[in-house]
C-alpha positions as CSV (number, residue, x, y, z in Angstrom):
1,M,50.1,10.9,150.8
2,N,47.6,11.1,147.9
3,K,46.6,14.3,146.2
4,K,43.3,14.5,148.1
5,N,45.1,14.4,151.5
6,V,47.7,16.9,150.4
7,L,45.0,19.3,149.3
8,R,43.1,19.0,152.6
9,S,46.4,19.4,154.6
10,M,47.2,22.6,152.7
11,V,43.7,24.1,153.3
12,L,43.8,23.2,157.0
13,L,47.3,24.8,157.3
14,I,46.0,28.0,155.7
15,L,43.0,28.0,158.0
16,F,45.2,27.5,161.0
17,G,47.5,30.3,160.0
18,S,44.6,32.6,159.5
19,L,43.2,31.8,162.9
20,I,46.4,32.8,164.6
21,I,46.0,36.4,163.5
22,V,42.4,36.7,164.7
23,P,42.3,38.9,167.8
24,I,41.0,37.1,170.9
25,F,38.3,39.1,172.7
26,G,37.8,38.7,176.4
27,K,40.6,40.5,178.2
28,S,38.3,43.3,179.0
29,R,34.5,43.6,178.6
30,V,31.8,46.2,178.1
31,N,29.3,45.1,180.8
32,T,26.2,46.2,179.0
33,T,24.6,45.1,175.8
34,L,25.0,48.0,173.3
35,D,22.1,49.2,171.2
36,I,22.8,51.7,168.4
37,E,21.9,54.8,170.5
38,T,24.0,53.6,173.5
39,L,26.9,53.0,171.1
40,K,26.7,56.5,169.5
41,L,26.6,58.1,173.0
42,A,29.7,56.2,174.0
43,V,31.5,57.2,170.9
44,L,30.7,60.9,171.2
45,K,31.5,60.9,174.9
46,D,35.0,59.7,174.7
47,N,36.2,60.6,171.2
48,V,39.6,62.3,171.2
49,S,38.9,64.2,168.0
50,L,35.7,65.8,169.3
51,K,37.6,66.9,172.5
52,K,40.2,68.6,170.2
53,Y,37.4,70.4,168.4
54,D,35.9,71.5,171.7
55,E,39.3,72.9,172.7
56,S,39.6,74.7,169.3
57,I,36.2,76.2,169.9
58,R,37.2,77.4,173.3
59,V,40.4,79.0,172.0
60,A,38.5,80.6,169.1
61,E,35.9,82.0,171.5
62,F,38.7,83.5,173.7
63,K,40.3,85.1,170.6
64,L,37.0,86.5,169.4
65,K,36.3,88.1,172.8
66,K,39.9,89.4,173.0
67,A,39.5,90.9,169.5
68,E,36.2,92.5,170.4
69,D,37.6,93.9,173.7
70,E,40.6,95.5,171.8
71,E,38.6,97.0,168.9
72,D,39.1,100.6,170.2
73,E,42.5,100.1,171.7
74,G,45.7,101.5,170.2
75,G,48.3,99.4,168.4
76,S,52.0,99.3,167.8
77,S,51.4,101.0,164.4
78,T,48.7,102.7,162.5
79,L,48.1,99.6,160.5
80,E,47.8,97.5,163.7
81,Y,45.3,100.0,165.1
82,L,43.1,99.9,161.9
83,K,43.2,96.1,161.9
84,K,41.9,96.0,165.4
85,S,38.7,97.9,164.4
86,D,37.6,95.5,161.7
87,Y,40.1,92.9,160.4
88,Y,40.9,91.0,163.7
89,P,37.3,90.7,164.9
90,K,36.1,89.4,161.5
91,E,39.0,87.0,161.4
92,A,38.3,85.7,164.9
93,E,34.6,85.3,164.2
94,M,35.4,83.4,161.0
95,L,37.7,81.0,162.9
96,L,35.1,80.4,165.5
97,D,32.4,79.6,163.0
98,Y,34.6,77.3,161.1
99,A,35.6,75.5,164.3
100,K,31.9,74.9,165.2
101,W,31.1,73.8,161.7
102,S,34.1,71.4,161.7
103,R,32.9,69.8,165.0
104,I,29.4,69.3,163.6
105,K,30.9,67.5,160.5
106,K,33.1,65.3,162.7
107,E,30.1,64.4,164.9
108,Q,28.1,63.5,161.8
109,E,31.0,61.3,160.6
110,L,31.4,59.5,164.0
111,K,27.6,58.8,164.2
112,L,27.6,57.3,160.7
113,D,30.7,55.2,161.3
114,S,29.0,53.9,164.5
115,E,25.9,52.9,162.6
116,K,27.9,51.4,159.7
117,Y,30.1,49.1,161.9
118,Y,27.2,48.3,164.3
119,Y,24.9,46.9,161.5
120,T,27.8,45.4,159.6
121,Y,28.8,43.5,162.8
122,L,25.2,42.2,163.2
123,L,25.0,41.1,159.5
124,L,28.3,39.3,159.8
125,E,27.0,37.4,162.9
126,D,23.9,36.3,160.8
127,E,26.1,35.3,157.9
128,I,28.4,33.3,160.1
129,N,25.4,31.4,161.5
130,L,24.2,30.7,158.0
131,Q,27.6,29.6,156.8
132,E,28.0,27.2,159.8
133,E,24.6,25.7,158.9
134,K,25.7,25.4,155.3
135,I,28.8,23.5,156.3
136,K,26.7,21.2,158.5
137,R,24.4,20.5,155.6
138,I,27.3,19.5,153.3
139,E,28.8,17.4,156.1
140,N,25.5,15.5,156.5
141,N,25.4,15.1,152.7
142,L,28.9,13.7,152.8
143,E,28.0,11.1,155.4
144,D,24.9,10.1,153.4
145,T,27.1,9.9,150.2
146,K,29.6,7.6,152.0
147,K,26.8,5.2,152.7
148,R,25.6,5.3,149.1
149,V,29.2,4.7,147.8
150,T,29.5,1.7,150.1
151,L,26.3,0.4,148.6
152,G,27.5,1.1,145.1
153,L,24.9,3.8,144.5
154,D,27.3,6.7,144.0
155,K,30.7,7.2,142.6
156,R,33.7,7.6,145.0
157,S,34.7,10.8,143.2
158,I,31.6,12.6,144.6
159,L,33.2,12.2,148.1
160,M,36.2,14.1,147.1
161,Q,34.1,16.9,145.6
162,L,32.1,17.2,148.9
163,E,35.3,17.2,151.0
164,N,36.8,19.9,148.9
165,K,33.5,21.9,149.1
166,I,33.6,21.6,152.9
167,D,37.2,22.9,152.9
168,N,36.3,25.9,150.7
169,E,33.2,26.8,152.8
170,T,35.2,26.5,156.0
171,F,37.7,28.9,154.5
172,V,34.8,31.3,153.7
173,L,33.6,30.9,157.3
174,N,37.0,31.8,158.6
175,E,37.2,35.0,156.5
176,L,33.7,36.0,157.8
177,I,35.0,35.6,161.4
178,N,38.0,37.7,160.6
179,E,35.7,40.4,159.1
180,K,33.5,40.4,162.1
181,D,36.5,40.8,164.4
182,K,37.8,43.7,162.4
183,A,34.3,45.4,162.6
184,G,34.5,44.7,166.4
185,M,37.9,46.4,166.6
186,E,36.6,49.4,164.7
187,I,33.7,49.7,167.2
188,N,36.2,49.6,170.1
189,V,38.4,52.2,168.4
190,L,35.3,54.5,168.0
191,M,34.5,54.0,171.7
192,N,38.1,54.7,172.6
193,K,38.3,51.2,174.2
194,P,41.1,48.6,174.0
195,M,40.8,46.8,170.7
196,N,40.3,43.4,172.5
197,T,37.4,44.6,174.5
198,E,34.5,42.1,174.4
199,F,31.0,43.4,173.9
200,E,27.5,42.4,172.8
201,L,25.3,44.2,170.3
202,K,21.5,44.2,170.6
203,S,19.9,42.7,167.5
204,S,18.3,45.4,165.4
205,D,16.7,45.7,161.9
206,I,18.4,47.8,159.3
207,P,16.7,51.2,159.2
208,F,15.0,51.6,155.9
209,K,13.0,54.6,154.6
210,V,12.9,55.8,151.0
211,Y,14.5,59.2,150.7
212,K,13.9,61.6,147.9
213,V,15.0,65.1,147.0
214,D,12.4,67.2,145.2
215,D,14.9,69.6,143.6
216,I,18.6,68.8,143.7
217,N,19.5,72.2,142.3
218,T,17.8,74.0,145.2
219,K,19.7,71.7,147.6
220,I,23.0,72.7,145.9
221,S,22.2,76.4,146.1
222,E,21.3,76.2,149.8
223,T,24.5,74.2,150.6
224,L,26.6,76.8,148.8
225,E,25.2,79.4,151.1
226,D,25.8,77.4,154.3
227,H,29.0,75.5,153.7
228,G,31.5,76.1,156.5
229,E,34.7,75.6,154.4
230,L,33.4,77.7,151.5
231,N,32.2,80.5,153.9
232,K,35.7,80.5,155.5
233,M,37.3,80.9,152.1
234,I,34.9,83.7,151.2
235,I,35.8,85.6,154.4
236,E,39.5,84.9,153.9
237,K,39.1,86.6,150.5
238,S,37.4,89.6,152.1
239,L,40.1,89.9,154.7
240,I,42.7,90.0,151.9
241,Y,41.0,92.9,150.3
242,I,40.4,94.6,153.7
243,E,44.1,94.5,154.3
244,S,44.9,95.7,150.8
245,K,42.5,98.6,151.3
246,L,44.2,99.5,154.6
247,Y,47.6,99.7,152.9
248,R,46.1,101.9,150.2
249,E,44.6,104.2,152.7
250,L,47.9,104.6,154.6
251,D,49.6,105.5,151.3
252,S,53.0,105.3,152.8
253,G,54.7,105.0,149.4
254,D,56.5,101.8,150.4
255,D,53.7,99.4,150.2
256,E,53.1,99.0,146.5
257,K,54.5,95.5,146.3
258,K,52.6,94.5,149.4
259,I,49.3,95.8,147.8
260,T,50.1,94.0,144.6
261,D,50.8,90.7,146.4
262,L,47.6,91.0,148.3
263,N,45.6,91.7,145.2
264,E,47.1,88.7,143.5
265,D,46.3,86.6,146.6
266,G,42.7,87.8,146.4
267,V,42.4,86.8,142.7
268,E,43.9,83.4,143.6
269,K,41.5,83.0,146.4
270,E,38.5,83.9,144.1
271,C,39.6,81.1,141.8
272,D,39.9,78.7,144.7
273,I,36.4,79.6,145.8
274,E,35.0,78.9,142.3
275,D,36.8,75.5,142.3
276,K,35.4,74.7,145.7
277,K,31.8,75.5,144.5
278,V,32.3,73.1,141.6
279,S,33.7,70.5,144.0
280,I,30.8,70.8,146.4
281,E,28.2,70.5,143.6
282,Y,30.0,67.5,142.3
283,D,30.0,65.8,145.7
284,I,26.3,66.4,146.1
285,R,25.3,65.2,142.7
286,S,27.6,62.1,142.8
287,S,26.4,61.3,146.3
288,Y,22.8,61.5,145.3
289,N,23.5,59.3,142.3
290,K,25.1,56.7,144.5
291,L,22.0,56.8,146.7
292,L,19.7,56.1,143.8
293,N,21.9,53.3,142.6
294,A,21.8,51.8,146.0
295,Y,18.0,51.8,146.0
296,D,18.0,50.1,142.6
297,S,20.1,47.3,144.2
298,I,17.4,46.7,146.8
299,T,14.8,46.3,144.0
300,I,17.0,43.8,142.2
301,Q,17.5,41.8,145.4
302,E,13.8,41.8,146.1
303,V,12.9,40.5,142.6
304,A,15.6,37.8,142.9
305,I,14.1,36.6,146.3
306,K,10.6,36.6,144.9
307,D,11.7,34.4,142.0
308,L,13.6,32.0,144.3
309,K,10.5,31.6,146.5
310,I,8.4,30.7,143.5
311,D,11.1,28.0,142.7
312,E,10.9,26.9,146.4
313,D,7.1,26.4,146.2
314,A,7.5,24.4,143.0
315,A,10.3,22.3,144.6
316,R,8.1,21.5,147.6
317,K,5.3,20.2,145.4
318,R,7.8,18.1,143.5
319,L,9.1,16.8,146.8
320,E,5.7,15.6,147.7
321,V,5.5,13.4,144.7
322,G,9.1,12.2,144.9
323,L,10.5,14.1,141.9
324,V,13.2,15.9,144.0
325,T,15.1,15.0,147.2
326,K,14.7,16.8,150.5
327,S,18.4,17.9,150.4
328,S,17.8,19.8,147.2
329,V,14.9,21.6,148.8
330,D,17.0,22.4,151.8
331,E,19.7,23.8,149.6
332,L,17.2,26.0,147.9
333,E,16.0,27.3,151.3
334,E,19.6,28.0,152.2
335,T,20.1,29.9,149.0
336,I,17.0,32.1,149.8
337,A,18.4,32.7,153.4
338,F,21.7,34.0,151.9
339,K,19.8,36.1,149.4
340,E,17.7,37.6,152.1
341,L,20.9,38.5,153.9
342,E,22.2,40.1,150.7
343,L,19.0,42.2,150.7
344,K,19.7,43.3,154.3
345,Q,23.2,44.3,153.1
346,A,21.7,46.2,150.2
347,K,19.4,48.1,152.6
348,L,22.4,48.9,154.8
349,D,24.3,50.2,151.8
350,Y,21.3,52.3,150.9
351,Y,20.9,53.7,154.5
352,I,24.7,54.6,154.6
353,A,24.3,56.3,151.2
354,V,21.3,58.3,152.4
355,Q,23.1,59.3,155.6
356,S,26.3,60.2,153.7
357,F,24.2,62.4,151.4
358,K,22.5,64.1,154.4
359,N,25.8,64.7,156.0
360,L,26.8,67.0,153.2
361,F,24.4,69.5,154.7
362,I,24.3,70.9,158.2
363,N,20.5,71.3,158.7
364,E,19.3,68.0,157.1
């Protein structure tokens, strides 16, 4: 077996091995074609995590009502009685607010994941179609070259180059198919469906709208006032000092160590709060910077496409006078088609960056 056949056999073996691990859809099926809103509704309806948050909210609501009902009741000790009047209701309200905030954040995350995998899946379908057309073009070129070699118009070495190119592009195609199937599995997981469930997605353009923040500092200040995790930490700190105050008011003489420990916990919590504020500000600024960079990528892609289309117009004119071949013009059109797909991917990256930034806030 010559070197060319050994190489082709190895590539085909790799491709065959890769195809074995690709999940086969079709064992079960979503009967409707999903658009993005239908998908998000399906995800939110059956998501296990959201159901857990709903249960946490119900438990927190019960505990808050119980704490409010028992505010004026006696306790097993004076400390317990005093806690019922202020400490326990405030603690219960804090836990309820945090449970509600956490559910909102989870819902934001699920919606964004739905959009990300939905549009990624569609883009991969388009890229697979383009890749298949590319392979067909090279195969046609191979057949034409075989005829030219027979006529002595081309070197036989060109055949091997084209055959290797077909193998490489087929390998790329197989990787794209695997990526699309992985995106499909992610969609099924989000919908709480079996991973091999077959579905169809309605074709849709990538949402695109330029997003700007007038004053990032104001955005940060507003977020620090309305951040569920930060607010929880602030109330936890106040609860520590409430408990310390209760021990001091009781003045039993045996609680000095407890008071000292609580005060130390309060100071530590204050440090944690300041660290959290820095972390929140960093997340906002870095997320916004990522958003701006993503927009720059769109501009770069648009300029590249514009330049390629100028080259395409020139190539068509040269084709008319026989200075270039039709295959070279077809290849240039193919390059533009792939570049336009890259532009769509850049717009998706920008959209995800915008939504991720917005998700840092509750009222965005």
